[in-house]
Every structure is written in structure tokens, then in C-alpha cells.
C-alpha positions as a Markdown table, in Angstrom:
| # | Residue | x | y | z |
|---|---|---|---|---|
| 1 | Met | 119.5 | -106.8 | 160.5 |
| 2 | Thr | 122.0 | -107.9 | 157.9 |
| 3 | Phe | 121.4 | -108.1 | 154.2 |
| 4 | Lys | 121.3 | -112.0 | 154.3 |
| 5 | Gln | 118.6 | -111.9 | 156.9 |
| 6 | Arg | 116.5 | -109.5 | 154.9 |
| 7 | Leu | 117.0 | -111.6 | 151.8 |
| 8 | Arg | 115.9 | -114.7 | 153.7 |
| 9 | Phe | 112.7 | -113.1 | 155.0 |
| 10 | Tyr | 112.0 | -111.8 | 151.4 |
| 11 | Phe | 112.3 | -115.3 | 149.9 |
| 12 | Ile | 110.2 | -116.9 | 152.7 |
| 13 | Gly | 107.4 | -114.4 | 152.0 |
| 14 | Phe | 107.7 | -114.7 | 148.3 |
| 15 | Gly | 107.6 | -118.5 | 148.6 |
| 16 | Met | 104.5 | -118.4 | 150.8 |
| 17 | Gly | 102.8 | -116.0 | 148.3 |
| 18 | Leu | 103.6 | -118.4 | 145.4 |
| 19 | Leu | 102.1 | -121.3 | 147.4 |
| 20 | Val | 98.9 | -119.4 | 148.1 |
| 21 | Leu | 98.6 | -118.4 | 144.4 |
| 22 | Ala | 99.2 | -122.0 | 143.3 |
| 23 | Val | 96.5 | -123.3 | 145.6 |
| 24 | Val | 94.0 | -120.6 | 144.5 |
| 25 | Leu | 94.6 | -121.0 | 140.7 |
| 26 | Asn | 94.7 | -124.8 | 140.9 |
| 27 | Arg | 91.3 | -125.0 | 142.5 |
| 28 | Arg | 89.7 | -122.3 | 140.4 |
| 29 | Gly | 91.4 | -122.9 | 137.1 |
| 30 | Cys | 92.2 | -120.5 | 134.4 |
| 31 | Lys | 90.7 | -120.7 | 130.9 |
| 32 | Gly | 92.0 | -117.4 | 129.6 |
| 33 | Leu | 94.3 | -119.1 | 127.0 |
| 34 | Asn | 92.0 | -122.0 | 126.1 |
| 35 | Val | 89.7 | -120.6 | 123.5 |
| 36 | Asn | 88.2 | -124.1 | 122.8 |
| 37 | Ala | 87.1 | -124.6 | 126.4 |
| 38 | Gln | 85.6 | -121.1 | 126.5 |
| 39 | Lys | 83.5 | -121.6 | 123.4 |
| 40 | Val | 82.3 | -125.1 | 124.4 |
| 41 | Glu | 81.3 | -123.9 | 127.8 |
| 42 | Gln | 79.4 | -120.9 | 126.3 |
| 43 | Leu | 77.6 | -123.2 | 123.8 |
| 44 | Ser | 76.7 | -125.8 | 126.5 |
| 45 | Tyr | 75.2 | -123.3 | 128.9 |
| 46 | Gln | 72.9 | -121.6 | 126.3 |
| 47 | Lys | 69.4 | -122.7 | 125.6 |
| 48 | Trp | 69.4 | -125.6 | 123.1 |
| 49 | Glu | 67.0 | -126.0 | 120.2 |
| 50 | Ile | 66.9 | -129.7 | 119.1 |
| 51 | Ser | 64.5 | -130.9 | 116.5 |
| 52 | Asp | 62.9 | -134.4 | 116.6 |
| 53 | Ala | 65.1 | -135.6 | 113.7 |
| 54 | Met | 68.2 | -134.5 | 115.6 |
| 55 | Arg | 66.9 | -136.2 | 118.8 |
| 56 | Cys | 66.6 | -139.4 | 116.8 |
| 57 | Lys | 70.2 | -139.0 | 115.6 |
| 58 | Leu | 71.4 | -138.4 | 119.1 |
| 59 | Lys | 69.6 | -141.7 | 120.2 |
| 60 | Cys | 71.6 | -143.4 | 117.4 |
| 61 | Ala | 74.8 | -141.9 | 118.8 |
| 62 | Gly | 73.9 | -143.4 | 122.2 |
| 63 | Phe | 72.3 | -140.5 | 124.2 |
| 64 | Ala | 69.0 | -141.5 | 125.8 |
| 65 | Ser | 68.2 | -138.0 | 127.0 |
| 66 | Asp | 69.1 | -134.4 | 126.3 |
| 67 | Ser | 70.7 | -133.9 | 129.7 |
| 68 | Leu | 73.2 | -136.7 | 129.0 |
| 69 | Phe | 74.0 | -135.1 | 125.7 |
| 70 | Leu | 74.5 | -131.6 | 127.2 |
| 71 | Lys | 76.8 | -133.1 | 129.8 |
| 72 | Asp | 78.9 | -134.8 | 127.1 |
| 73 | Val | 79.1 | -131.6 | 125.0 |
| 74 | Leu | 81.4 | -130.1 | 127.7 |
| 75 | Thr | 84.1 | -132.6 | 126.7 |
| 76 | Cys | 83.9 | -131.8 | 122.9 |
| 77 | His | 86.5 | -130.1 | 120.9 |
| 78 | Val | 85.8 | -127.2 | 118.4 |
| 79 | Asn | 87.2 | -127.8 | 114.9 |
| 80 | Tyr | 87.8 | -124.2 | 113.9 |
| 81 | Gly | 89.1 | -125.3 | 110.5 |
| 82 | Glu | 85.7 | -126.5 | 109.4 |
| 83 | Ser | 83.6 | -124.0 | 111.3 |
| 84 | Ser | 82.2 | -120.9 | 109.7 |
| 85 | Val | 82.4 | -118.6 | 112.7 |
| 86 | His | 81.7 | -115.2 | 111.1 |
| 87 | Glu | 78.6 | -116.3 | 109.1 |
| 88 | Lys | 75.6 | -114.0 | 109.5 |
| 89 | Pro | 73.2 | -114.2 | 111.5 |
| 90 | Cys | 74.5 | -117.2 | 113.3 |
| 91 | Gly | 78.0 | -118.6 | 113.4 |
| 92 | Lys | 78.3 | -122.3 | 112.8 |
| 93 | Tyr | 80.7 | -124.5 | 114.8 |
| 94 | Val | 81.8 | -128.1 | 114.2 |
| 95 | Leu | 82.1 | -129.9 | 117.6 |
| 96 | Glu | 83.9 | -133.2 | 117.6 |
| 97 | Ser | 83.6 | -135.7 | 120.5 |
| 98 | Ser | 86.7 | -136.3 | 122.6 |
| 99 | Ser | 88.3 | -139.6 | 123.7 |
| 100 | Lys | 86.6 | -139.1 | 127.1 |
| 101 | Ser | 83.2 | -139.3 | 125.4 |
| 102 | Ala | 81.2 | -142.5 | 125.5 |
| 103 | Ala | 80.1 | -142.1 | 121.8 |
| 104 | Ser | 81.9 | -140.9 | 118.7 |
| 105 | Tyr | 80.1 | -138.2 | 116.9 |
| 106 | Thr | 80.5 | -134.8 | 115.1 |
| 107 | Leu | 78.0 | -132.0 | 115.7 |
| 108 | Leu | 77.1 | -128.9 | 113.6 |
| 109 | Val | 75.9 | -126.2 | 115.9 |
| 110 | Ala | 74.6 | -122.7 | 115.1 |
| 111 | Asp | 75.4 | -120.1 | 117.8 |
| 112 | Cys | 72.6 | -117.5 | 117.7 |
| 113 | Asn | 72.7 | -114.9 | 120.4 |
| 114 | Asn | 71.5 | -116.9 | 123.5 |
| 115 | Thr | 70.5 | -120.2 | 121.8 |
| 116 | Ser | 72.5 | -123.1 | 120.3 |
| 117 | Lys | 70.7 | -124.8 | 117.4 |
| 118 | Leu | 71.7 | -128.4 | 116.7 |
| 119 | Leu | 71.8 | -128.6 | 112.9 |
| 120 | Asp | 73.4 | -132.0 | 112.2 |
| 121 | Val | 74.8 | -135.0 | 114.0 |
| 122 | Thr | 77.2 | -137.4 | 112.3 |
| 123 | Thr | 77.9 | -140.8 | 113.9 |
| 124 | Lys | 79.7 | -143.9 | 112.9 |
| 125 | Asn | 76.4 | -145.9 | 113.4 |
| 126 | Ala | 73.9 | -146.1 | 110.6 |
| 127 | Cys | 70.7 | -144.3 | 111.5 |
| 128 | Asn | 67.3 | -144.4 | 109.9 |
| 129 | Cys | 66.2 | -140.9 | 110.9 |
| 130 | Lys | 64.4 | -138.5 | 108.6 |
């Protein structure tokens, strides 16, 4: 077997390996470098504590139920510039709605161990909640 034949077999195998790797990673996805997606996913899958006043503000923002709100949280973006992540006992994160979202809002969320507490909701719509 000549060197050209060996090189050809090597590149065929290498190409097939890259193809399999591309298919696997494209389907599964990789969030290792996207810190925003990791934090939003972590917050959205925790247990949420939402007070009645915050539910009223969420209705003003256009969310009829908590499940619709939690589904929309996955599309949010974390504004780390305004967040106080290292605050004790719970870090506070500012989540801003994305362009994919049906409503425009900003959330203030406290990340406490296994629960996410909704502290404030800011919308463009005027709301008469107390």
C-alpha cells in the first residue's frame, strides 16, 4: 500500500468521524460557552415562588397563567451588569425579555438554593397592582 492510499484512507475515516460528530453535537447542542443560557435554564427549572402582586403584574404583561410565563422565561436574557449575583443569601438576577417573547418585560429574580423568587416585574403597560 502506497503512502497516497494510506493518506486517502485516513482522510476518508477522518471525514466520516467529523460527520458523525457534527450530527451528534447539532442534535444535542452544547451550552458550555453560553453562560446566559445555562443560568436561564437553571432558574426556569427551579421551583418558583410568585406572590399575588407579582401574578397581577404578570397578567398586565400578558401572561394568563404561570405555565405560559415559565415557558417564556427560557427565552430571556440575563443582564449581568444590573444583577447582584454575589449577594447573600440569595443572588439577584435581572432577566430581560427577548425579541422572541410575546411581551416586553424585565424581571428581578432571587436565586435561593432550589427556588427562584420573583421579586419584581417591570412592563411597558401601566398596571394597577399593589
